[in-house]
N, C-alpha and C positions, 0 to 999 in steps of 0.2 A: 193364718197362712199369708205369705207375702207373694203377690203376683210379680211376674216379670213385667217390664215396661210395656205400655200400651202399643198395639199396632196402630199405625195411621196409614190411611189409604186415600186415594182420590176417587170418589169423595171419601171423607173420613169415615172410618169404621171404628166406633168406640165400643169398648167392652167394659161393662161396669160389674162390680162384684165385691161383696164383703166390705171390709173397712179399709182396704188398700186399693190403690189405683194400678191400672195396667199400663205398661208402655209397650211400644212395638216398633215395627219397621214400616217405612213409607213406600207405598207403591208409586213409582215415578210416572206411570201412565195409567189412566183409568181403564177399567174393564178387565184387568188381569187378576187372576185368582191369587189369593194368598198362598204362598208356597212354603212358609215356615211359621214357627210359633214364636211368640213375643220376645222382645228385647227392649231396652230402654228407649223406646220411642220410634215406631215407624212401621212400614210395610216393606214389600220387596217388589222390584221390577226386574224381569229378566233383562240381561245385558246382551246387546247384539254382538256379533262376532267382530264387528269393526266399530268400536266405540269412538266417540269424538276425541280428538287429540287434546290432551291437557297440556297447557304451556308449562314447562318445568321451571323450577327456580333456577336462577343463574348458577352455573357451575363454577366454583372457585378454582383458582389456579391449581392445576394438578401437580402431584408429586412426580419425581423423575420417572417412575415406572407406574403410571396410574392404572387402576382398574376402571374400566368404563361402566359406570353405574347408570349413565344416562341412556337407557335402553327403552325399547317399546314397552317392556314389562314395567319399568319405572314410571313411564308416562301414564300407564293405566292406573297407577297406584296413587289415587288422589290424596290419601292421608299423608303419604310420604312426601309428595311434591309440595303440598300446601304447608307442611311444617318445617321444611328446610332440612330434612333428615340427611340429604345427600352430603352435606358438609361433614356430618359426623362420620359417615361411611368413609369418606375420603381421608379422614384423619385416622382411620383404623377401628372406629367404634361401630360395631354391627350388632351388639348385644351378646356376642359369644361369651360363654361362661357365666352368664347372668340368668337367674331364674326369675320369671314373673308369673304370678298366679292369677287364675281366672275362676271366680265362683259364679257358675252359670249352669247351662243345661247340658254340659258335656262338650265333646269334640269328636270330629270324624278322625279317629285315631288311625284309620287305614289310608288317609290321604297322604300322597307324596309331599304335600306342602308342609307337613309337620314331621316327616320321617326322621327318626333318630333324635328328635328334640323334645319329645314328651317325657316329662320326668317320671321316674318309676314311682314317685310318691303320689302320683295322680290317682284319684279314687272317687267313689261315690260316698258322699258324706251325709246322705239323707237317711242312711240305715236300711235302704232297700236292696243293697248288694248288686247293683246293675253294672258296675264298672263305669267307664266314662263315655260310653257310646252316647252320641248326641240325640236326644229325643225330639228336638224341635228345629235344629239348625241355627238357632240364635247364638249358642255358645261357640260354634265353629266360625260363624261370620265375625263375631267380635274378636276372637283369638287371631283370626287371619289378618285383620287390620294391623294388629301389633306384630305378628310373627310369621306370616306366610313366607315360604322359602323364596330365595332368589334363584329361580330355575327357568326363566324365560317362559313361564306359564302363569296364567291367571294374573295375580298381583304379587308384589313383594312387600312384606310387612315392614313397618318402620324400624323394628329391631329384628331383622330376618334371621339372625343366627342365635337368637336367645333360646333358652330352655323354657318350656311351658309346663307349669304345674296346674293341672286341671282338676277342679273339685266340683263334681256334679251335685247340685243341691236341690233340684226341682223335685216335685212330688210325683212326677211321672204322668200326670194328666195335663196335656198341653193342647187339648182340642179347643179350649176356650181361654188360652193363655196359661202359661206355666205358673205354678204356685211354689213359693219358697217359704219355709218356716224360719223364724229367727234362730231356732236351735241348729238347723242345717247350715245356715250362713255362718253362725258362730263356730261350728265345727270346721267349716271350710277355712275360716280365718286362722284358727289355731293350726290346722294342717298345713296351711301355706307358710306359716312361720317356721314350723318344724322342717319343711322342705327347703328352707333357706331362701325363700323368695325375697327379692328386694322391693317388690311392689305387688299389691293386690288390686286387681281390677274388679270393680263391682258395678256392672251395667244393669243394676236393678234399682227399684224404687218402691215407694209406698210409705207406710206409717213409720213413726219413729221406732227405733230399735228398743227392744226390751233390755232389762238389766244384764242378763248373761251376754247378749250380743254387744252391749256397750263395754262390758268388761273385756270381751275378746278384742275389740278395737283398741282398748288401752294396752293390752298385752302386746299387740302387734307393733304399735308405734313405739312402745318402750324398748322393743328389740331392734329398732331402726328401720322397720318396714314402713313404706309409704302407702297410705290408703288413697286410691284414686276412684272416685265415686261419681256416677252420672248425676247431673243436676235435676233431670226430669223434663218431661215434654208437655207440660200443661200451659206454658206461656205465662207463668205466674211471676210475681215480683220477687219471690224467694225460691231457693231450691226446695226439693222434696224434704219431708221430715227425716227420711233415712240419712241422707248425707249431712243434714244439719245436726242430727243427733250424734253422728259419728264425730263431727267437728267439736261439738260441745263436750262429749265424753273424753275423746283422746287429746283434745287441745289442738292448736293450730300448727304445731311444729312439723307434722308429717301427714297432713290431710290436704288433698286437692280435690275440689269439686269442679266438675267440667260441664260447661254449657256448649252450645252449638252455634256456629256461624256459617253463613253462606260462603261461597268461594271468594266473594268480594269483601269479606270481613264484616258484613252486616249481621247482627244477631238474628238467628232464625226465629220466625214468628212463634213456633211451638216451644222453643227452648225456655226453660225457667231462667230467670235473671239472677244476678249475683246477690242482690239484696243485702241481707245482714251478714252474708258470708263473703263479702267482696274481697277481703284481704286474702282469702284462700281460694279464689275463684279464677279459673282460666277458661278460655274458649278455644275450640279447635274446629276444623271442618267437620260438620255433621250432616251435610246435605249432599246427596248424590255420591256417597262414598262407595266405591266399588269393593265388593268382597264376594264370598261364595258360601253356600250353605252346606249341610251335611251330605248332600248328594253331589257336591262339586259344581252345582249350577251357579253361574255368576249373576249377581244382582247389583243394582244401585240402591244402597241402604240410606235411610235418613233417620236421625234421632240422636239423642245424647248418648245412647248405647254405643255409637260408632265414633263419636268425638273422644270419648273416654279412653279407649285403648291406645290412641295416638299418644296421649300423655303418659300412660303406663309404659309404653315402649320407650318414650324419652327418658324415663327413669333408668331403664336398662342401659341405654346408650351412655348416659353419664356415669352409671355405676361401673361399666367396663372401662371407660376412658380414664376415670379417676377413682380407682378402687378404694381409696381411703375415705371418700366422702361418706358421711352419715346420711341416713334418710332425711334428717332435718335439713342438712346442708343442700341435698339434692332438691328438696321441696323449695327452699329459699331461692336457689339458683333458677329453677323453672319459673317461679313467680316473678323474680327480679328481672329476668331477661325477656319477659313477654313484650310483644308489641302493644303499645298503648293505643287503645281504641276508645271511641266515645269521648266523654269529657276528659280533660287532661288529668292524669294520675289515676288512682284507684277510684272506680265509680260503681254505682249500684246496678248497672246494666252488664258491663263486661268484666267487672272486677279488676283484676290485675292486667287483663288484656289477652291477646292471642298468643298461643304457644309458638315459640320461635326457637327451634332446636339449634339452628346455626348460631344464634346469639348466645344460647345457653352453653354451647361448646367453647365459645371464645372467652378470653379473659374478661372479667367483670371487675369494676372498681379499680383502685390503684394497683398497679403491678409493681413488684419490688424484686430486686435481686434475691434469688433464693437464699434463705438463711440469714438475710439482713432486712433492715427496714429502709434500704436505699431505693428510692423510686426509680423505675425504669419505664420508658415509654417506647412502644413499638414504632412510633414515628420519629424517634431520635435520628438525627442526621448529622452530616459533617461535610466540610469542604476541605480536602487534603491539599497541603502544599506539595510542590513537586519534589521537595526533599524527602518526602515519605513515599513517593511513587504510588504503587498499589499495595505497599506493605501492610498498612493497617486494614485496608479493605479486604485483604485476603487472610487476615489473622484468623486462625481456626477458632480461637476463643471468642471472637466477636460474632462468628457465624453461628454459634450455638450457645447463647447466653441463657442460663437457667433462670427463670423468673416465676414468681408465684403471684396469683391475683388475690383479690380480697377474700376469696374462699379457700386460700391456701392450695389452690390447684397449681400443679407444676406445668410450665410451658417452656418452649425454647424460642427465643427471639433471635433472628439474624440481623443484628444491629448494623453489620457492615453493608447490608444491602442498600442502604440509603446514603452511603458515603460517596461523595462526588470527587473524583480525581481531578487534579489540576489539568487544565488544557496544556498539551505539550507544545503549543505554538509559541514562538518568540518573535517572529520576523516583524510583525506589525509594530511592536513596541520599539524594536531596535531601529527600524526605518524611520519611525517618527522622531526618535532622538537624533539620528544621523542627519535628518533633513533640516535641523535648526540652522538659522543664519546666526553668525557670530560677529562680535566686535570686541576689539582689545584697545586699551589705551593705558599709557604710563605717564606718571608725573613725578619729577624729582625736585626737591627743595632742600638744599644743604645736605645734611646726613640722612634725610628721610626720603623714602621712595614709596610711591603708591601705584598699584596696578589694578585695573578693573577689566573684567571679562564678562560679557553678556552674551547669552544665546537665546534666541527668540524664534518663535514660529513665524512664518511669513504672514504679513498683515492680512486680516480678513475683515477689516473694519467696514461697517456699513452704517448709515445714519441711524442713530438711536440705539446702537448695540452696546450692551453692557457686558464686558468680558468677565465680570465677577459675578454675574447673575447665574443662579442655579436653574438653567433652562436647557432641557434635554434637546431641544430642537435646533440649537444654534451652532452646534459643531458636529463634525463627523466623528464617529466612534473609533478612532485609532488609539494611539497611546498604548497602554499596557493591559488592555482587556484580556488578551490571551494568557496573561500571567496571573489572572485572578485579581486585578486591581481595576478600580473604576477609571476607565479611559477618559471619561468626560472631564474629570478634574484636571487631567494632564493637558488638556487642549483648550480650556476656556481662557486661561490667562496667557496672552502672547509673550509675556516676559517669563520665560520658563526656567532659566538657569543663570546664576550670577556667581561671581567670585571677586572679592575685594581683598587685596593683600597690602598690608602696610609693613615697611621694613626700616630698621635702623641698624646699620652694620650687619652683624651676624644674626640678629634677632628679627623674627617676623611674626606677624599676627594676621590670620586669614579668616574671612567669613565666606562661606560658600554654600550653594544649594544645588540640589539635583545631582546630575552626573558630575558636575564640576566639584562637588563635595568629595566624591570618590577620587577623582583625578588629582585633587590637591594633596593627597597623602603621598609621602615620600616613597619612591620606588614603584608607584602604581603604573599600570599600562591599560590602555583602552581594551574593552572586550570586543570580540568580533560580532558578526550578525547572529551567529548561532553558537559560537564557542566562547565560554567565559574565560577570563584570566584567573588563574588559580590563587593569586594573592588576594584579590578582592572579588570573590565570586558573587554572582547575583543570588540574593537570598530568596528568590522566587517572587519578590514583589517589586522589583525594579528599583529605581532611585527617586521616584516621585516624592516630593514634599520633604526630602531630607535636608536638614539644616546642620551645618558644621561650623564649629569654632576651633581653630587650631593655632597653637603657638609652636614655633620651631627655632632651632639654633643650627646655623650652617657653618661648619668649619671647612678646612681645606678639602678633606676627603669624606668627612662624616657629617651627616645630618641627623639630628634628633628632634622628635616632635611628640607633642601630646595633643590629643584632639578629643573633643566631646561633640557628639551629634545627637540630634533629636528628630523624631519623625512621627507624624500623626497622619493616618490614612483613613479615609472612608471607603470601606470595602463594599463590593456589590451586595445588594440585598438578596438574601436567601432565607426562606422560611426557617424561623427558629434560631438563626445565627446572628451573632453580634456583627455590627458594621464598623465598629470602632477598633482600630489597631494602633497602638503606640509602641515606639521603640526608642530606647536611649542607649548610647554606647560611649564607653571610655576606651580610648585606644592609645597605646604607646608605639612609636615607630622609630626605627633606626635604619639609615641607609648609608652604606660605605661604598665608595666608588673610587677606583684608581685605574687609569688607563682603560683597557678593554673590559675590565671586570667590575661588576657591581653586585653587592649583596644587600638584600633588604629583609628586615624582620618586623613583623607586626604582632602585637599582643593586644587582644581586645576582650572587653567584658561587656556583655549586652544583656539588657533587660527588656522583656516584651510583656505587653498586656493586651488582652482581647484575642490574641492569636499566638501561635507558636510555630516558628519556621514556616510561616504561610498557611498554617492549618487552623481552622475554626471548627468547633464542635458544639452541638446543642447543649443546653444547660444540664441535661441528664448526665453528661460525662464530667462536668465540673471543671473544664479547662479554663484557667485564668490567664495563663501566659507562660513565660519561661525565662530561664537564665542560662546564658551561654558564655563559655570562655573558650577562646581560640588562639592558636599560635600559627602564624602564616610566614612563609619564607619564599623569596624569589632570588634566583641567580641569573645574571645577565652577562653574556659574552658578546662583544661586538668588535668588528674590525673591518674598516673600509666598506661600510654599507652592509656587510654580512653580519648576521647575528643569531644568537640562540638564547631563548628565555625559558627557564624551568621555574614553575611556581606551584605552590600547594598550600592548603590550609587543613589543619587538623583541629577539631573542636570537640568539646564536651558540652552537651546541651541537656538541661534538666527541665522538664515541663513542671508547671505549678498547677495544682488542683485544689479546689476548696475541700475542707473537711467533710467527710461523709459522702463523697462523690462516687460515682460508679467506677471511674478510672482513677488509678493512683500511679505515681512515679515509682519506678523500680530501679533507681540509680540513674546515672547520666547516660545519654545516648551519644554514640560516636558519630561525628559528622565530618565528612571529608570532601575535598575537591582538589583537582590538580589540572595543570595545563602545560603543554610543551609547544613552543612556537619557534620556528626557524624562518628567517627572512633573508632575502638577497636583493641586490639592485637589479632592476629590469626596466629599462626605458622603452616604452612602446609609442610614445607621442613625441614628435619632433620638438626639440628644444626643452623638453620637460623630463626631469628625473622621475623614476618610478620605483616601486618596491613590490616584490612578489613575496607572499608569506604563506606558510602552511602551519595550521594549528591542529593539534590533537588535544582533546580536553574531556574531562569528566566533571560535570557541574556538581554543585553541593548535593549531598545525599546522606541520609542516615544509613550508615554501614553496619552498625551493631547496636545492640541494646534492646530493651524491652520495657513495656508498661505492664501493668497487671490490673485485673478486675479487683473490686473490693473484696471478693471472696477468695482471692489469692491466685486465681487463674492467670498464668503468664501470657503475655501477648507480644509476639515479635514485632518490633517497630521498624526493622531494617527493610530496605527496599528489596524486592525480589529480583530485580534486574536493574543494572546501572546503565545510565545513558553514557554513550561514547559519541563524541562529536568530532568530525573532521571538517575543516574549513580551508579552502584555497582562496586566497585573496590577492588583489592587485590594487594599488592606489597610486595616484599621482595628483598632488595638490588637492583640490576640492573634490576630485572624482575618486570613488571607491567602487570596486567590483568584487563580488564574492560568489562562490558556489559552495554548498555544504551538504553534508550527509550526517544525519543523526540516527543512531541505532538505539532502540529502547528509549525513544524521545520522552522527556519528562519523567524518566526512571520508570516508565510503563513497559512491561514486557511486550515484545513484538511490534511496538509502535515505531514506524520508520518515518522520518521527516527529511525529505530532499528538497532543495530549493536553491535559488540564486537571487542576488540582490544587486541593485545599482543605487548609489546615492550621490548627491551633489550638495556640497555645502558652500554657501555664499557668505561674503562679508557685507556688513552694512555700516 
């Protein structure tokens, strides 16, 4: 005969008998009579109607229409709160459709806590023909920890929607502790397998199993059923012989032995330790676990009998959430995801550690794009250039990326949730550039001419200052910070922009940097404070650090030029993103001008590394850079101070990804920009000419094209809303005034940017 686990009370009440030990339930307060018959360790204490509040585990971010599981009933349910079960519930796993079996003293089948969820396969397996009516209350209390209903009454089980297969195996005499024969337990194991149980809870203990029972354990695990067995309540260095025998017979693939810990994670003094079963040993809350007996009376129970059903219920949650998992896989997941307690790693006290359902539900190990070996990280991030606006961050394919973890479980990652859109602001950078002081000089010797232009920031010299030192504290953070570029590099060196031109007859050679590199190109025109010029649009990273070498030929009406430029930027530091961006460009330009009419054409070939159109992505995506080809044109009409300029650029840009990356190119992306500017003479200051201008523009934007995930899922790369900028300006000599309005600023939907600017440029 095999007894149910020993009762423990305060003071301890030990029952001795035959060759097997008794376990039971703990009385939490002295002087109360025992109210139920044995279980794997303890006594019972009636629970007051207003139990102490249990601090719940933190609630994860809810779904758009969340069910509120954090109720008073939940807070009363110590097993659920301590194990992190709420995370599984919020992801939709409540045990529904999964059967878990209990070999015990029966169940209160009339209780509303189990209504409609007791399997029709439930029965008395002792041969006494009694049905499943609970003769001691132990079976009801154990089953309730795992599967009590969510009904705002009593407690809610860890897998409160699971189906319960109950197999009563006691001999019917529980006055001095229920007894269980090996043959009855073996019959219960076989019946549980036939009932389709995914796990069998055995909150019993005692001597090692005989041969028929060991064979039943083997049959169960070979069918993918997980055996979850109480470790015992003797405070020994090893679990009871019964769970050790099951582990030896069935092997480690689908057996979990469960010990008890206090609420603070310290091993319970009564709990048997992991010992030789450390690799298959978990602990869960087993002290002061609220449940109820076969009369519906609530008690605080203590013993490994009541830590065990928490693990059994965890099997049900995983089985529902991931139906393809085998019992061996579920076992490995629960053991792998446990909180490490005691000595680092697996140890002889806590084994693998404390059950953590929240971690068990989350991806474990390397996550990969479903159907591939391409690694994917949930922390993948990106900083988008304004040319993409919010296009990639709203791409539906990136909002629902299917990934599998090391256990082949399918998850969905919202990779776009960590994409950072470019700031739509421009004014700080444009004002910084407009405020430069300039100097020009020319020198002619025979057929040769030389011209030098310098633009510099106003002097900020102070004793001992090194303008080339990488010191965050020495300059104000203006420059191009709002465009995603390190503003400090733009303002450390007071010599900001240069242009040197050498000419002999019709031939010229120019070296230029910064904004002067752009202005050196034939037919170029300066950009406004908010509106770009469509011929040479801002590529979202400004002009900082651009170096240009250009050779040109100037005829009577026609200018031809070939230019090569190079640029290296140190971009702002963001976690997981490269800071190095390099650009090189080869450009052919032609400008024809006669009378009031001028026509300009630019053809450019651009290579980028480290970023693409101002966009950086973490290594998961595999972005290396890109290749762009563009054709730009401008038409200028002018007469007696009045003028009109139409300009635009059409490009085809192809990103480059390394082989085996998450993202892949799917053809070239269409990139466009345009502007229209009208100007007229308007003198507002005495003795000074002035000019009034109005510009409408759309800056560079990806207007068509797509990328794709490595599994073939297409991703639209086009902006969802294009920026339109209107700028009204007036200038006279070194003074410039402007007011602007930008709709969908930065190509971001509904972002409006209104502003005004004043700049003064001085010569030195």
